[in-house]
Structure formats: C-alpha cells, structure tokens
N, C-alpha and C positions, 0 to 999 in steps of 0.2 A: 208628702214630698216630692219635690222637683226630682227627675231623677239624677241630674247631675249632681246637685247636693247630697243626692242619697250615695251616690261614688263617692262623694268626697267622704262622707262622715263614715265609710265603710274603709275607704281607705285610710283613712287616719286612726281608726281604729285598728288595723291590719299592722301599719306602721308601729304603733304603742304595743302590739303585742310580738313582734318580730325584730326590731332593728333594735339591734345591742347597745343597749345604754353608752357605753364605751365611747362609739362611733358618732353618737350626736354631738352637732357643733364642730364637727373636725373637718368639714366640706370645706375647702379653700378653692376651688377652680373644676371647670370639668375635666381637667388631666386626672383630679385626684379619685382614686381607686385602685381597683384590682386590674390589670392591663392584660390579665390570662397568657395563653402560650403554656409549649409543650412541657417547660421546665421551670413554670412559674412558681413559685410559692406565694402564701397568702402572707401580708403582713404581722396576723395574729390570726388565733383562732376565731374571735369575732369578724374578721374580715371576711372569715371564709363562710362563717355561719350566715352573715349576712349574703353573702353572692350564694350561695345554695337553697336557701330561703326564697329570693327573688327569681333565681331560673326555676325553680319549683312553679313559678307561679305566671312566667314568662316574662317576668319584669327586669331582665337584663337587656331588651328588646322589647320598651311596652308597648310601640306601636307598629310593630313587624308581624306581618300574618300568624295568625298562629297553626298553619300547616307546617311550617318552618320550625317551631318552637317558640314563637313569638309570643307578645301578650294579646295582640290584636285590638288594642286600646283605640278608640276614636279620638280625634284632633281635640277635643274638648275634656276627653277623660286623662289624655295623655297629659295636657297642660293642668290640668286639677293633680295627677300625679306629683307632677315636678314642683309645682308650687307647694305641697304637703312636705316633701324630701327639702326644699327649702327653707322651710317654715324650721323645722328640727335641724336642721344643717346637717343633714347625713349625705355622706359621697354616694357617687353612684355605685352599683355594686359590680358595674363591670364599666370600663372605660377601653379607650385604643381607636383605632385607624379602622379593625375591622368594623366597627361600628357607625364610624361620622365618617368613611370614606369609600372603603370596599365595598362594604356591604349593601348601601344605598345603593351604589352604582350595578352591583349585580341583580337587584330586586328590579331594576328599571333594563338591562340591557343584556343578561347573561340570560344562556338558552335553560331550559327544563331542568334537565339533567346535570346543571352545572349549580344551578340554586340549589339543589336537594342535596349536591357534596359538600357548600361550603357554608350555606347560608347557616345550617345547622350546628356547625363546628363554631362559627363564627360566635353565635348566641351562648354556645356552651362555653364561650372561652377557652377553645382547646388551641386557636392557632392567633400568634400575633402577628399584624401584618408590619410591613412598612411600605416605602413608595420609592419605584425608581424613574424619578423624571427627569432631574436636573443632570447636566453634564458639564462637564470644563466645555466654554465655550457655547453652551444650549442653557442660558438659566433663564433671562427673561426672555432671550429668543427661544424658547422651548421648539419651536418645531426646527429648530437647525440639527436638532439631534444626531449623532452619529453611530449609535451603539446598533449594530447590525445582526438582522435575525435571516440565515441561510437556508432555506427550505431543505430537509433533505429526509425524502419519503414522509413518514409520518410524524418526523421531528422539524421542529429549526435549530439550526445551532446557533446559537445568540455569543458575539465578541461586544467588546467596550467597554464603557466606564460610566460608573454614576455617581455622583456627588452630594452632598449636603442631605443624604440617605438616616432621618432621623430613627435613631433605635434600632439602624441592621443587625449591630451584632448581637441583639436580643432576638430578632424576631426568624419566625418561622417562614413564613411564605412572603413575596412582593409581588406589588403590582407593577409594569413596566412598559416602560414605552420604545418599541425599537423600530428602525426602519428596515422594513422589508422588499422595498422597492425602490432601490434608489436613483431610479430613472423617471420618475413620477413629474411630471410637467411643474407641478407646487409642492415645497418643499411640506406643507400640512397633509398632502396625500403618498401614499405609501407607507404606512407610520400604523402599526399593528398595535394593540392591545394585550400584552402577555400575564399570565399570571403563574408562578410557580414556587417550589421549594427552594429555599434558600439553602437547604444542605444538599442541594445537587452538585456533583461533582464538576469543579471549574469555579465556585463563586468561593472570593476573597474579599474581608471587610478589613479598613484600617479607620481608627480614629483621627478625627479633625477637633485639635484643641482652639480653646476660645480664648481672649483676653479675659472672660469672666470666672476663669480656673475651672468651671465644668463645661462641659457640650455632652448634646442626645448624638453630633453630626457624625457621619462616617462617610469615608468613600467606600464604593464598592464597584469590584474588578469581575469582568465576565471571562472566563476564556473556555470558545467552545462548551459553552452549557446546552447541556440538549435536554427540550420542553416539546412535549408532545404538542401535534398541534389543536388537540383537544383542547387546549387551556388557552385558546385566543377568545376573547371575550367581545363579541359583536364580530363585525367581519375582518378578513384580512388583507390588509392597505387602508381600512376603513377605520383604522383607531383613533384619529384625531376629534369625532366626536363623544366616543367615550371619555376620551381623556378628557373634554370641554367638563362635561357631566361634573367628571369626579372633580375637577378643578371648583366647581363652583360650591358642590359641598365640602372643601378643605376651607376655601375663603370664609363661608360660612360659621364654619369651626372653630377657625385662626381667629377670626375677627370675637366670637362670643367668649372664647377660650381667655384672651388676651386683656379684652374689656373686664373681666374678671379678676385679673390680676397672673393667670398665664401660669408658668411653672417656677415653684420658688423651693428653695431650702426646705428640709424639714425646723429650721430654726425658725422661720419666719411663717409657718403655718397658723393662720387665724390671723395673720396680720392686716388690718385696719387702716389707713389712711387717717381717719378722724381723729381716733387714738394715738396714732403716732405723732399728730400736730398737738395735741392735748398734752404730751408729754414734753414734746422738744420746743414749742412755742411757747405753751401756757396758754392761759387765760388774763383778762382784762374787763373784771365782772362777768359777765355772761358769755364775751364774747371772746372769740380768738388773739390775743396780743395785738399781732402784727396785721395791718390791713391788708398787703399785700395777698399773705398766705391766705387768710380768710377769702379774700375775692376770689383766690387761684383755688382754693378750695370748693366755695361754693360752685363755681363753675364745671368742675372736674366732675361732683355729684350727682348736678342736672345732666350733664352729658353722660354719664353712666346709666343713670336711669332711662334717657331717650333709647339708648343702644340698646339697654333690656327689652324694651319695648316694640323697638323694631325688629330684635330679635325673635322675639316671640310670633312677632305675624308672619315673619319668614317660616318657620316652624309650624306652624299652623297651615300654612300654605304647602309647605310639603307631605304634611300628615292628610292632605287631601291629594294628592298624587302630582303637583305639579313640581317639574323639574327645576332646580335653582338655576335660574338665570345671571344676567349682567348684575342686578343687585346684590349679588353676593359681594362685587368687588365695594360697594359701600360699606359693607359689614367691614372687609377686611383691613379699610382705610381709615376705618374712626376706630374699630379695634385696638390696633397694632399701635395707631397714636394715643389712644387714652393709656394704655399700657406704658407707653412712654412717659406719658404725662405726670403717670402717679410715682412713678420710681424717681425720676427728675425732681421732683414736690420733696420726696420723701428725702433725699440725699440732702438737698437746699434747705429743707426745715432743721436735719439732724445738726447743722452748719458745718465747724472744724472735725465734730465725730463721724461728718458722712465722709468724711475725706479717707479713713482707713481702708486699709487692706488687709493687715495682719500685726500682731505683736501686743503686749501687754496692755497698751494704751487704748488698745480698744476692744470691746465684745465682740463675742461671736457675732450675736445680733446684727452692730452695728456693720461692721465687714460683709458680713451676708444682703444688707440693704444695698451698699455700695459696689458689689459685685453684682446683683440682681439689678443695678438700673445699667453697669455696663452691658448684661446680657440682655436687656430690654432695645440696646441700640439696633440691632439687627434685624427688629421685629419689624422693622417697613423695608426691608428685603427680601426675608426669607419668605416664601407661600408667594410671591409674584412681588415685585415692588412694586411700592407707592407710584411711581410715574407708569409703570404700566395699567396699574388698575383706575390711575387716572383718565388715563387714554381711552379704558374701556366705557368707563362711563359717560365720557365725553362722546363718544362712536355710538354705544348702542342705548343709552338710556336717554341723552340729551339729543342725538342726530345731528351732531356736529359734523360740518363736514372733514374729510382725512385731507392732510397736504400732499402737494406733490412728494410723488418719490423718484 
C-alpha cells in the first residue's frame, strides 16, 4: 500500500477509536474548539477527552516538531489528517492564536531558549495568547504606533494603549509591538516585538461593545509595565520584520476562518447556507424557487471551494518551511468578503424574518442570523482593511508602481 494511503487508513482507524461520538459533526469553523489557558475549562468531558488523546499523539500541533511536543507530520500527512477530521466533522482539539499566530513566529524567529519555554506550553494548551498591535491612530498605518518601551537595566518599561485586542480579558500572555527608538529615521524602524504576561502589574483591559450585541474586542492599557529584555523576539529596534511575518500568518488564519463561516453563536452551530435557502426560499421542482438566490448561492459555493483549495496550497507551502508572504492578503480579502456574502444572503433569504433583533415575533435563530450579519460588517476592517490588502497585492504581487507621496 502507498505510504500515504497507509497513513490515512491508520488515521481513520485512530479517529474511529478515539474521537468521541458526541463531538462528531459539531465542527463549525477553525475557531471551534478548546482555546486553552491557565483558567480554561472544557465545554464537556468529551472535549477534554478529545484534547488529551490528541495531545498524547502530538496532534494538538500536528505539523510542529516532535522535539517540542508536536506531531512532526509531513505536509501530506497533515493534509490527510485535516481531511479525515473534516470528513467526520470533528473540531480541532486545540485552537487559538498560540497555534495560528505567535507559535509559527516563535518557530521562525525565536532563539532556542524561547522556543523551549513557550512552544511546549502552546502545544499543551497551558497559555492563551492575544495580539497587541492596533492602537488609536495606528490601525491600518500600524507603523505609526506610539506605545513606548524604555530600557531600564534588564527590563523594558512599557506604557501606552492597544485597541481591538481580541479576547484580551481571557488571555494569559500578549505578543506586542512597542516603540523602543522614537528617533529612528523611518517609522518602521525602532519598533520591537515583545511577549509578556498579561498578569504583570500595570495592565488594564476594558471591553468594547459592538452593534451585533457581542464582542471579543478589548482596549488594553499599559502603565509602566516591566518586561524582561529576554522576552524580545528577534532583535531590539528591528521587530518590524517579525511583525510582518506574524501578519502573514494572521491574514491566512482570518481568511480561512471567515471563509468557513467565522465565529457564530451556539444557536447557529452547524448553520449551512444551502439548508437555510431550502427553508426560506423553497424549491420549484428540484431547483431553488427564486432564480436570483439560485445564482447567488451557486456563485458563493463555487468561490468558497476555490478559497478552500487556495488555502490548502498555502498550508502545504508553510508545512514545507515557506514563510507566508503577500499572497496572504488575497486570503484575507476573499475570506472576509465570502463571510459577508454568506450572512447578507442569509438575511435576504429570510425576508421579513431576517430583520429581527429580539422579541416574540422572532425566534432566537433568526435574531442570531441578523446579529451575525451585523458582526460580519467589521470583517473587511479587522486584521487589516481590504483597502490596505489591495495595496499590498498591487505592490508586492502585481508589481504596480506606487503613487507619489
């Protein structure tokens, strides 16, 4: 038997023996699963069992090196595992920014001591991470950030503010961009990439409310937070290169997750636009009764499949050691616009019932669709606006000339 097919058969049997029956068919997006953290609790006993069995095999981080506790799978083996998980609808045993953002950057840019300290804890789900990038006045123009870090012996003293920090109130550590040299000739210079504990004295978080009625976002304030110099990733004053590497991983993650439906309320777990269309639009013979929705749904499904194949090529390249580049901006653009199309269509298909917010006239599910549609409006802003991503594609992929400044 072909070695890869042998691995598939072995994987399929292992999943049959170890994947809890209650979790099969429950995966909704790459964000669905256990986020880990110091104080994290498992949703059910079966979620914990699934995590522990996968961790023992190294499959909480299947393609990461075995020396840190990962699974050490090849590119092809990792793809097979993902296909088999998707086949039975199993959620990932562990999810979060540790696996999708800071972990890959640590593997690329950290020194060996930092890798051995942090990578195993990510794999074991012991630490939940958040991202300290955007600031008031430094969102799309991230290099204009003003949070400062002043050297004091073996420490940096950090003061400033970050905004739109997802899940900051639940996170244990943060990866953060700070300005260490305000006199650098270019604003991209003099920036340092730091990681530090969110329980450090001087850190305050405050939730940000959204029109959708729920929000993962927070403001984070730093007041003379002491961070050891040993927690610099890369070089002091040269963190912009590390920051860009992480943005590549972030854009790929956001694009893939949103193309698959993104984060949604529990009541919409398992939501499928095709089933939604059958319920609200209905059939005329063996076709959707409304030709407009029929065409729109067909276009959406074809684009979603193209996105899936594109993301798989990106994962294959990363598994072979290629650092994500400007092409991840395409993933961010397409993934976010697909998610907006999904929920806009869902609201339109529901007609009058798609306008509900709350009250007896609307079921919980219909109101949840409306709120999720409202939430999706931010997708093309968060994680780097579509306008910025289009500029990156034009400059770095198409080689178009820049305008005069």
